[in-house]
N, C-alpha and C positions, 0 to 999 in steps of 0.2 A: 367655408361651409357650405355643404351640399343642398342642390335644391330641395330635396326632402326634409332636413333639418330646419332649411329656412322659412319653408311652409307652415310647418308645426309650429314653430317659434312665434312668427307673424302671428298667427291664429290665434295662438293661445294667448300672447299679449293684448290683441284687439278685444278677445273674449272676456278675459279677467278684468282688461279696463273699463268694458261696457258694465261688467257686474259692479265695480268699485263706485263709478259715476250712479248708477241706477238708484242706491240705496239711499243715499241723501238726499237726491233730488227730489223723488217722491213725499220726501217730509219737509222739505223747504217750502217756503212761501215765497212767490215771485217777488222781487224789489227792484225789476227794471221798470222802464217807462211805459205809459199806457200803451203806446205804439207796438213797443215789444211784447207787451201782454197778448195785445189783440194779435200780433203776429201767432206766437204760439198757440193761441187759441184755433185760428185758422189752421196750423198744422197739424195739430191734434186732432182737428176735425177730417184732415185727409188721411189719418192713419186712424181712421174709425175700427171699432172693434170688428173682430172676424171672428164668425161663428161656425163650430165645426162639429161632425158628428161622429169623430174618432172614437169614442167609447160607446155609439150607439144612441147616443142623446146629444143634445144641443148645448154646446160650451163654448166659450170664450178660449179662442187658441193660444193666448197668453197665459190661460191658467189651468190648462189640460196637460198634464205630464206625458205626453206622448210626441214623438218627434213626428210633424205635419206641416205639409204645405200645402197651401190654398190657392188655387188660382180663380177667381171670380170670372163670371160672363163677361164683365166688361174687360177685363184682363185677357180673356180669350180674343175677344174681338180686337181690342187695341194689337196684340201681338200676331194677329192672324194663325192663331193655332186651330188649323183646320182639319188637323187628322191627329193622329195618338202618337205618331212619332215627332211631332212637334213640341210635346209634353216636356221632353228631355232636356232641352235647351232653357227651362223656366225654373228648374227644381234639382235640389242636390240629390245627387246618389241615383237617380233615374236614369236607365237604360231602354231605351225601345228599339227593339230591332224586330225583323220580319221573320215568321216561319219560313224558312226553306221551302218546305212544301206546300205552305200555306197561302204563300204570296203576299201581296200588299194590304189585302183584307184580313190579315192575322198575324197583328201587334202581339209582339212577346215583351211584356214587361219585365225587367229586372231591376231589384233594390240592393244597394249595400253590398254587390257583388255577389249576389246570389241568384245565378241564373237556372235555366231549365233544359234539361237533356231533350233534345229532338225527340218527342214520341210519347215523353211523360206528361203529367199535368203540369199548370202553371205553377209558380213557385210563387208569384204576386194574384192575389184574388182580387177580381175586377167586379166591381157592383154596380147596378143601376138603381140609385137610390137606396132602398133597403134589401133589393135582390140579388144574389149572386150570378153573373150571367157569363157567357163565353165572351173572350174579349174581342172576339169580332164584330160584336155588337158596336164597336167604336172605331171600325176601320175606316170609317169616314162621317160626314154630317156633324162634327162637333160645334152645334150652333144652337141656341135656346137652351142653353144650359145655363142654370143657377150658378154653379162651382163645379172644379175638379179638385179632388183632396188625395194628395199623395201620401201615405200613411206608413212609415219606414219601420221596419222590425217586425218581428214576429208577431201577429195577431189573431192566433189561432184559439184565444176562449172566445171572443166578440164574432169574429168574423170566419169562423169554421174553418173547414179542411184547406191544406193545400196554402198555406198564407206562411213560409216561412222567412218568405223575403219582405211581405208587407201586404197592403192594400190599395186600391186605387179606386175612388169611390166617384162616380159621375154624377151628380146631383140636377135632373132636368127641372126648368121653368113649368110648374103646373098651374091650372087653372086658379084664377083670383076671383072670389066670389065677390068682391067690392065695386070695382069698376072695368069699363071696357078700354082694352088698350091693344096695341099691335104693332107690327112694322113690315116695312117692306124696304126689301136691300138688294144690290146688284153689284158684280164685281167683273171688271176685265182686265187680262194682261196677257201677255208674251205667250208663245205655243198655244196661241188661239185659244186660251182660259177665258171662260166665262162663268159664272154663279150667279144664281138669283134664289133668293130666299123670301119668305114671307112668313105672318103669323098672326093670329087675332084672337083676342081673349074676352068671351061674353059672358057677364052673368044672367042667368036664364032666370033665378030667382034670386035676389040681390041677398047676400050674406046665407044662402042657404043651397044654391045649385049653380056652378057655371063649368063651362067648356073651354078649352084652348086647343087651336088647331096650330100646325106649324109646317112648314116643308122647305124641301131645297134640291136644286137640281144643279149639277156641277158635271163641267166639260172640260177637258185639257187635253191637248195633243202630248204625244209620248216624248221623254227627254231623250231618249234612245233611237236614233235613226235604224229603220231595218229595210236592207235592200231589196228582200224578198218576201216580206210579209207585213203584219201589223207593226207599229212601233212602239217601242217597250216604257213601261212606266207611264201610261197616260191615266186617266181621270175619267170615269164616266159613271156617274152615281146619281140616285134620287133617294132623298129619306123624307118619310112623312111620319108626323107624331101628332097623336090626340090625347088630352088629357081631360079628364072630368071629376069635378069635386063636388061631394055632397056634403052638408053638414046640418042635418035635419033638426037635431037639436045641439044646445052647447056641448053636451056630454060626447055624442057620436059624430065621429069624421071618418068618411070613405073616401079615397083616392084610386082611380084606376087611371093607367099610363098605356097607350098603345104605340110602339113604335115599328117601322118596316124601312129596310133597306135593301136596295135593287141596285145589283152594281153589275157591269159588263165592260171590265178592263183589262190590262194587259200586263204581265209581271216585269218589275224592273229586272232587266236581263242580266244573267252571270256571263263576265267577259273572261275568255281565256287571256291567262296571263302568263303562265310557264306549261312545259311540256315536258314529259318524260317518256320517251318511248319504250325504254325497257322495262319498264313496270308495265305498259300495257302489254307488251308481248309476252311477258311472263303470265300476267294474269289470263290471256287468252290461252297460253300454250296449258298452262297447267292445269286450268278447267277444262278443256278438249281433253286432255289426257284423263281425268276424272270421270270422264263420260264416256270413258272406252274407244275414245277416237286414235286412230293409230299413230306413232310420234310424227312421222314424215307430214302427214296430212296436217296434224295439230302445229306442226313448226312452220309450214309453208301458210296456213291460215293466220296464225298469229304476227308472222311478219308482215303480213299484207295490210294486216287490220292496223299494226303499229304505222306502216308506212302512210296510210290515209290519215291516222291522226295529225302525222308532221306536217300534211299539205294542209289539213283545215286549222292545224295554228299558226302554218305561216300566213294564211289567207286571212283569218282573226286578228293576227298582229299586224297587218297592213292597215286595216279599217280604224284602229284606235280604239279609244274606250269609250266612245258615244256614237257606235255605228257598227250593226252587225250585220250578215247576211245568212238568215234562218228562214226556213219554208218548210221544214218536215211537220210541225204543229203551231197552232195560233198561240201557243204561248199565254193562252187565256188565262184571268184571273176573273172569275164570275162567283158571284154570291147572292143569295138572299137569305135574310134574315128578319125575321118577325119574333117580337118580343111583345109580353103582354103581363103588366104586374098590377095587383090590387093590394091595399093596405088599408084595413079597419083598425081603428082605435076608438077605445072608449075609456071616459076617464069614471074611475068608481069613486073618487073623492079622496082614498088614502091610496090609489094607486092606479096605473094606467094598463089596462089589457090591449094588445096589439096582435094581428094576425098579418102576417105578410106571404102573401102567393105570389108565383112566379113560374111563368112558362116562357121559353124560348124554341124557335127552330130554324136552322141554319143549315142551306144546301150550298157547299162551296164546290164548285167545279174548277180545279186549276191544272194547269200543264207546265213544265220546267224542265228546261235543260241547262244541263252544269256548265256546259261550255258554249250554249248559243252559237253553235255551227250545226250545217246539214249532215254531219258525222254524228251518231248518238253515242255518244262515250257513255253518258247518263241521262236519260230522258225520261221524266215521269209523268203520267198523268193522274190525277186523284179526284174521284168524285166521293163527296160524302153528303150523308143525312143524318144530322143531330136533333133529338127531341130532349129536353129536359124539364121536368116539374121540379117546384121545391115549394117549401110551406115553413114557416117559422111562427112559432107562437111566442109571445113577450109578454112577461107581467113584472112591471117596474113601477118604484116608487122612490121618493126624495123628501127626507126629514131635514130639521135641523142639524142632524149629527150623521145620518145614513144615506148614501144614494147607493140603491140597488138595482139588479135586474136578473130574474130568472127565464128559462126558456126552452124549448126543444125545437129541433131543427130535423127535417128529413128532405131529401132529394133523390130523385131516380135520373138516370141519362142514359140514353141509347144512342150509339153512334154506329152506323153503317158505313163500310167503306169500300171501294171497290178502286182498285190500283192496277195500271198498267205500265211496266217498267220496259226499256227499251235499253240495252246495255251492249257499248261497243258495236252497234251498228243492228243488233238484231232484235228479236221480240224476244225477250227473256220470260216474262211473267206476267200471268193476270191474276192477283189475288184479290180475293172478296172475303172480308171479316166483320164480324159484329162484337163490339164491346158494350157490356152492360153493366153500369156502376150505380150502386147504393150507398148512399152515405146517411145514418141517423146520430143525432148527438141531444146530450142534455148539457146544461150550461147554466152558471150562475157567476156574478161578481158583484161586489160592492165596496164602495169608498167609506171609511168611516172619519169624522172630522173631530179631532181630539181638543177642540178648541174648550168645548164646556168643561174638561178637566184638567183644564189650566196649560196646556199646549196650545196657543194660539196659532193658526195658520198650517199646522202639521196633520196630515191626511196619510192614511194608510190603506193601500187598494189590495183587495186579493180576489184573484178568480180563477174559476176551473171547466172543464170541458171534457166529457169523456163521447168518444166517438167511436162508431162501429161502421167500417167499410167493408163491401164486399162487392168483388169484380167476377164478371163471367165472360170469357170471350171464346171465340169460334173462328179457325181461321180455314179457308178452302182457297186452293190453288185450282181456278178454273181451268187455266191452261199451263204446260209446261212442256216445250218441247223436247224430244229425247227422253223424257222419263217415263218409265213403264207403270208405276203405282206413285201415285201423289195421295198421301193420307191424308185426311181432315185432322187438325188440331183443335183440342178443346182443353180449357183451362178453367179451373176456377180459384180464386185465392180471396181469404177474408183478412182482415186486419182490425186491430182496435187499440186506442191508446189515448192516454191523459194529455191535454196540453193546459197549462197554468200560467198564472200570471201574478206576480209579488211586486208592489211598488210602495215607496214613501216619498211624499213631497212634502216641501215647506215654503210656504206663501210668505218669505221674509218680509216684502212690503208690498202693497197694492200692485208695483209694477216690477216685481222680483220673483220669481220660481225658480227653486232648486228641486231636482226630482233625481231619485235611484230607482230603477225597475230591474226585474229579473223576470223574463219570457220562455215558454218552452213550448214549442210547436211542433208538427209533422208534416209531412208530404206522402199522400198515399202510394203505397207500391201499386205494379199493374202487371201488365200482359205484354210481351212482344210480338205482334200479332203482324208481323212480317215475312216471314219464309218457312216453309214446313219441315226444311232440312235441319233447322235449327235442333242443338242438342238441349238436351234438360236443363244444362245451366244457363243458357239464354233466352230460355222460354216466359221467364217471370223474373222479376226483380222486386227487392223489399222496400217499406216505406224508410225515407229519410227522415232523421230527427235533428232538432238545432235547439239548443240553449244559449241565450244570451245575457249578456249585463249591460244596461245602458247608464250612463249618467249625463245628466243635462239642465240647461238652464234658460229660461227665459225672462228677457230684460226688456222695459221702455223707459228712455230717461230722453231728458233737454238738455240740449247743449247751448250754453249762453244765453237761455229763453227765447233762442231764435229756431233752432232745430228740432225735431222731435224724430228720434229713432228707436225701432224696435231692432232686437238682436236675438237669435234663438242658436244655440249651440248644443251638440251632441256628442259623447264619445261612448264606443260599443265595441264589444268583444263577444264572437259568438263561438260555440262549440258543435261543431256538424258530428253526426254518427250516421254510417250508413248512406253516404253521400252518392245521390243519382249522377252516373255520368254518361256522356254518349259515345259508345265504342264503334267502329266501322269494321267487321269481318267479313269473311268470305267463306262460309261454311258450306260451299255448293253454290250458293248465291250470295253475290256482295249484298249486304244491307246493313243498316245503323241498328244498333241495339242498346237499352237502358240497362245499364249495369249499377251495383253498388261498389263503387270504387273504394271506400273506408272512411278516414276521418280527417277534418280539415278545420282551419281555424280563420272565419273572417272578422275584420275587425277595422275600424277607422273614424273619422272625425267628420261631422258636419257642421255648417256654419252660414246662417242667413243674416240679412240685415236688409231692412226697407227705410229710408230717412225722408221725411219731408224737411229740405233744408231751408225753403221759405214759402212763400205765398204759392209761388209759380214752379220752383223747382224740385222735384224728386228723383231719388238715386235707392236703386237696389241691388243687390246680387247674392252669390253663394260661392261658396267653395268646399269642396268635400274631399278628404283623402281616403280612397278604399284599398285595404290591403287584403290578402288572403293568401294561404298557404296550405297546403296539401301535408297532413300529419303522416298519414297512413295512406298510401295509394297502392293498387294492384289491378291490373287489367284483368277481365275474363278470358282465360283464354283454354277453349277445351280440345280436346285431341281433334285434330284433323282440320281446323279452321286455321285459317291465315288472318292476324289482328294486327290492324295499321297502330304503329308505336309499340309492337311486341317488343318485350325485353327492357322497355324504358322505364327507369325509377323517377318518379316525380314527387318521392317523398323529400318535403322541406321546399319544393316548388311551389312559385308563386301560380295563382290561378290565373289561367291563360286567358279569360274572358274579361278580365278588369284592365280600365286605364286607373292609374293610381290617383291621376289629379285632374280634376274636371271643375271648372270654375265659368262665372257668368256674370255679367253687370248689365243693367238696364238703366236708362236715364230719360227723363221726360221735361220739358219746359212747355209752360201754359202761358199765353200771350192773351190776357183778358180783351176783349173789344168793346164796343158800344152796347150791344142790347143783350141783356140779361145773361144767359149763358155763352153768349157768343163766344167764341175763344179759336185762337191758332194752338194745335198742340205739335211741338216738334219731339220726336221721340227715336231712340234706338238704343239697340242692344249686342251684346258679344258675348259668344259662346267659345269655350275652350275645352278640348279634349285631350287629354295625353296619350301617350302611344299606350296601345293596347299589347301586353308582352307576350302573350302566346306560351305554348307548351309544346314539347318534343313529340308529343302525338300528332300535333299538326290538326288537320281536318277543320271545323267549324272554330276552334281556339287556336287558330293560327294569328300571328301578330298581325297589327295593323298600325302605319302611322299615325301621327298627332296630327291634329286640324283645328283651325280658327274660323268662325263663321261671324259674319257681320250683317246685320239687318237695320233699316231705317225706315220711317215712316213720317209723314205730315198730315195732321188732321184739321180741317175747318169746320169745327163743330156748331150746330144752330145757327145757321148762317143767316143773317141779317135778321137774328132775333126769332126766327122760325124752327120748325122741327126737322128740318132737313141738314146732313151733315154729309161732307164728302171727304176723301183722302186718298193720298198716294204713297205707293208704297214700293220699297225694294228688298228683297230676299238674297243672302249670299251675294254680297255687293262685288265682293272679290272675284267673283265666278270659280270658287277653290274646287278644284277634283279631289274629292276624298272619298276614300274605302268604308262605304256602310257595312259591309259584311264579305266575309271571306272565307273560302273552303278550299283548304289545299291538300289534296290527297294523292301526291305524286306518287308517293311511295306504293301505294296498293293501285290506283286507276290511273294515275300518270298526268294528272291535270291538276292547275292551281287556278281558280277563278274568282273574280271579285264583282260583286255590284257597288256601284257609284252613287254618291249621295246625288241630291236634286241640283241642278246648275242654277247660275242666278235668274231670278223670276222678279217680274216687274207688272204694277198694273194700278189701278182706280177703284175705289170704294165710293158708292153713294147710299145715303140710308135715310130711311123718312120713318119716325118712331109718333106713334100717336096714343 
């Protein structure tokens, strides 16, 4: 039996078994001894209810018909989830990569095999509380959070535009009007790592007004040694947060939240792994001919550049994967992000009126060499200034039979970009562009409970959203050597679309939920503001649309009155139209374009479990099988353009960016000690990601080998009954060298480069809570 078949059979068997066991368990009375009853009760407490906002209101995770995973603030601390990339090791179907031009401060979230073409909007929308924000807001400083929710599948009805993959919701800890509390913590580790954090909550007027302030400072040397410049992949950032909560009356509540991130780091460098001098020669030779250079000069220049490239590759290969010799630019990864949100709600009695305002400004300044050598094959520096305002007005209510929400949403975003590109050792272009994006929407969703008409436990959900998007863009080439006239390119595109949700769920018993849902969402089209020579076919791209169907089950059950287990399983299938895809082409300038490549079908299976085996032992884990195929695929190949992968037929091929099998396991064992909550906690986790399949067009969708990672830690909590705790930890115990990102463009530009994940790290934590 193949691994694929075995995986599906085992998962299906476990899931069906869980459902069969759960149904009678909930109705049975315990007949065990008192000790067993007490054990089960203690375990039940350890699997306390988890509240999520996957439908923009607070609900028990086991009773909401949505595939969602939650990492609490305590779990984030225990697993040392300090950055966005760490989230993928603890939840199914989530992959977090870096924007290749955005650096480590630009996490790209992928869910269920639905990725983002470089230069297009995110497929997975990120929220800070109730406000949609850019993913850079979570580039570092994942601390003082109440939870992180990963919501899988299209969420376009309630979570707005660009959510064909899903949503990731970061819920911060906000001010508490009832009591004074706070914390101080510190961490030291290898690579000269240290992190200091603190926070305090103060009720200014009990039950009426409170403020919470927290901050964090992080420093760590880079993992990749640079012989001629700053090391790569270091950490140097500060985060400051402020929360103010006012409840002047029982009906009125106002929450204001501010966050500021300041980072001055350096990129995790891309390392030369293969070189094709013939492609370099061809790119230079034909590029010079197209600019009117005579054949002999073009031939000599192209051969000279190809030879320099070979020397650069030979030198880089001798240094290995953790060392570079790069001094052309600092490879900087700088960013400043400021966010302010304000949520005002008023209880009208029959309904709640809520207004949600958000603003953020980010100023990333990054530079990136595609080969990290002093010969600039493709070196790009990019400065951005992005401002965004949003406002959402909601009216929601909940009666015995109907839970409903209606609302209106508006956002406007302006991004100014200045980019300088060095290609094959020379200054190629200076580009300045401005992208203005406005989105408006009206939405409504309701859930009707059929219990009062004799269908106990059956609920029907329907939702709809209509969105109007407008995009305006201007592209100016500031400097283009050899060009006589460089025109300014201006574009304006408008889009409108319906998103909808239909679902039916059945609460079979208090501990077993079955559901089926179908959703339709879309991701807005946009403008390719990358090169003035672009033909009309490559200047704009249309929206992509995804319709899916999902079957799911959520269960909680006892095993022999000793262990308590929660299991969630979901199977899905989707239908893409107008799939946005990244294409690399030379139309006078080598550039990356977003195109609509055709139709595709994502599908998969997800399974999660969490089990309190006894009073002290807890085990959890997940597995997902992610599949996806191109049903109809076609690159855009305008006359006069050289396109990487030209002529390749991907119809029927797998998505190149997916790893079909991903799994994780975690366990913790608690040893209670003498004083109150004093305890030793031993914890460890394992993560496996299968090989990424890759596609024939190569580029950023190139194949990547599989890998496994192991982490462990030991904590001594409430030392001697005090409020002090300490712990030691190690990540990537085996010091696995694994590929986190790959860009293979040998056919067009001559190089294959890779970025490697973090090596083994270890350290010690101390924390004081009050």
